[in-house]
C-alpha positions in Angstrom: 157.0 127.4 85.5 159.8 129.2 87.4 159.4 130.0 91.1 159.7 133.7 90.3 156.5 133.4 88.2 154.7 131.3 90.8 155.1 133.6 93.8 153.0 136.5 92.4 150.2 134.0 91.5 150.2 132.6 95.1 150.1 136.2 96.5 147.2 137.1 94.3 145.3 134.0 95.3 145.9 134.7 99.0 144.7 138.3 98.5 141.5 137.2 96.8 140.8 134.6 99.6 141.4 137.2 102.3 139.2 139.9 100.9 136.4 141.1 103.2 132.9 140.1 102.2 129.8 142.4 102.3 126.8 140.8 104.0 123.3 142.2 103.5 121.0 141.9 106.5 117.7 142.7 104.6 116.5 139.1 104.9 114.5 137.9 101.9 112.7 135.4 104.2 111.7 138.1 106.6 112.9 136.0 109.5 115.4 138.4 111.1 114.2 140.1 114.2 115.1 142.0 117.3 113.5 141.2 120.7 113.1 143.7 123.5 111.9 143.4 127.1 111.0 146.0 129.8 110.4 144.5 133.2 108.9 147.1 135.5 107.4 146.5 139.0 103.8 146.6 137.7 104.1 145.4 134.1 106.5 143.4 131.9 106.5 144.4 128.3 107.9 142.0 125.6 108.0 142.8 121.9 110.0 142.4 118.7 110.9 144.3 115.5 111.1 142.7 112.1 112.2 145.6 109.9 115.9 144.9 109.9 118.4 145.9 107.2 122.0 147.0 107.0 125.4 145.9 105.7 128.4 144.4 107.5 131.9 143.9 106.1 133.5 140.7 107.4 136.8 139.0 106.7 137.2 135.4 108.0 141.0 135.9 108.0 140.7 139.2 110.0 137.5 139.3 112.0 138.8 142.2 114.1 138.4 144.4 111.1 134.6 143.9 111.0 132.6 147.0 110.5 129.0 147.8 109.5 125.6 149.2 110.4 122.5 147.4 111.5 119.2 149.3 111.0 115.8 148.6 112.6 112.7 150.3 111.2 111.0 151.9 114.3 107.6 151.3 112.8 108.2 147.6 112.9 108.4 147.5 116.7 105.4 145.6 118.0 103.9 144.3 121.3 100.9 142.0 121.8 98.7 144.7 123.2 97.4 147.0 120.4 97.0 150.0 122.7 100.5 149.6 124.1 101.8 149.4 120.5 100.0 152.7 119.6 101.5 154.4 122.7 105.0 153.0 121.8 104.8 154.5 118.3 103.4 157.8 119.4 105.1 161.1 119.7 105.1 160.7 123.5 107.4 157.7 123.3 109.5 156.6 120.3 107.9 159.1 117.9 108.4 156.7 114.9 107.1 159.3 112.4 110.0 161.7 113.4 112.6 159.0 114.1 112.0 156.2 111.6 115.2 154.3 112.3 117.1 152.7 115.3 120.7 152.0 114.3 123.9 150.6 115.6 127.1 151.4 113.6 130.1 149.3 114.7 133.4 151.1 114.6 135.8 148.7 116.2 136.1 145.3 117.8 138.1 144.3 120.9 138.8 141.1 122.8 138.4 139.2 119.6 138.5 135.4 119.9 138.0 133.0 117.0 137.4 129.3 117.1 136.8 127.8 113.7 134.0 129.8 112.1 132.8 131.4 115.3 134.2 134.8 116.6 133.3 136.5 119.8 134.2 140.1 120.5 133.1 143.4 122.1 131.9 145.8 119.4 132.1 149.5 120.1 130.0 151.8 118.0 127.2 154.4 117.8 123.7 153.4 118.9 121.0 155.9 117.8 117.5 155.8 119.2 114.9 158.6 119.4 117.3 161.0 117.7 120.0 160.5 120.3 123.4 159.0 119.3 125.4 157.3 122.1 128.6 155.3 122.0 128.2 151.9 123.5 130.0 148.6 123.7 128.1 145.4 122.9 129.3 141.7 123.3 128.7 140.0 120.0 129.0 136.5 118.4 129.7 136.2 114.7 129.2 132.8 113.0 130.5 132.5 109.4 128.6 129.8 107.4 130.3 129.2 104.0 128.1 128.1 101.1 125.0 128.0 103.4 122.9 130.7 101.8 121.1 128.1 99.6 120.1 126.2 102.7 118.2 129.3 103.9 117.1 130.7 100.6 117.0 127.8 98.0 117.3 130.0 94.9 120.5 131.8 96.0 124.1 130.7 96.4 126.6 132.3 98.8 127.6 132.6 102.4 125.9 133.6 105.6 127.0 135.7 108.6 124.9 135.2 111.7 125.2 137.9 114.4 124.0 137.3 117.9 124.0 140.0 120.6 122.4 140.6 124.0 122.7 143.9 125.8 120.9 146.5 127.8 120.2 150.2 127.3 118.5 152.9 129.4 115.6 154.7 127.9 116.5 157.9 129.9 119.8 158.1 128.0 117.8 158.6 124.8 115.4 161.2 126.2 112.4 158.9 126.4 110.2 160.1 129.2 113.0 160.5 131.7 111.9 159.8 135.3 108.3 159.0 134.2 106.0 155.9 134.3 108.7 153.8 136.0 106.2 151.6 137.7 104.8 150.4 134.4 107.7 151.1 131.9 111.1 150.0 133.0 114.0 152.4 132.5 116.2 149.6 131.4 115.5 147.8 128.1 117.0 144.3 127.4 117.7 143.8 123.7 118.4 140.6 121.9 119.5 140.0 118.3 119.9 136.8 116.2 120.1 137.9 112.6 121.6 136.5 109.4 123.2 138.4 106.6 123.8 137.1 103.1 126.8 137.4 100.7 125.5 136.3 97.4 128.0 134.4 95.2 128.9 136.2 92.0 
């Protein structure tokens, strides 16, 4: 085969390999979760949320182009104390009936560094809580695990993308009882994510 015929095939193969993948974060195992902590002078509140979904587009050859949206079902937020959970879900606090989702939509990545299959970056996007949308920047770690989906979910073949992030928000920025109950409910909320998304092989 002549070189002139080979070059288009090489270009096509490169384009296919470099195509971004779509990762679904609705975990079939139900393991994905977000953890939150409020450490006030009188009380420390620790909880988690399991209702996670969303889609992220990731290209191993160009991690800086990563975009996507992670969604947390507000109703899935829970704390050990049943009364505190009831208060948390009520109209006086998160009002989960009116605002059923907490979301972060990543628009751009900066300070991108990749070492093998691990990428660290600062993701800037829109964080929406309690009906208030605010632009924030979050340090993230992306780990691309080729052909590892079957190790997590035996009946599926494909790749995994694991996202880890730790950051802090202020409840007053989202109109959640501004200036109230500060002795028992911290104004700052520490959030931690370690979630896996799946790209199923076709």
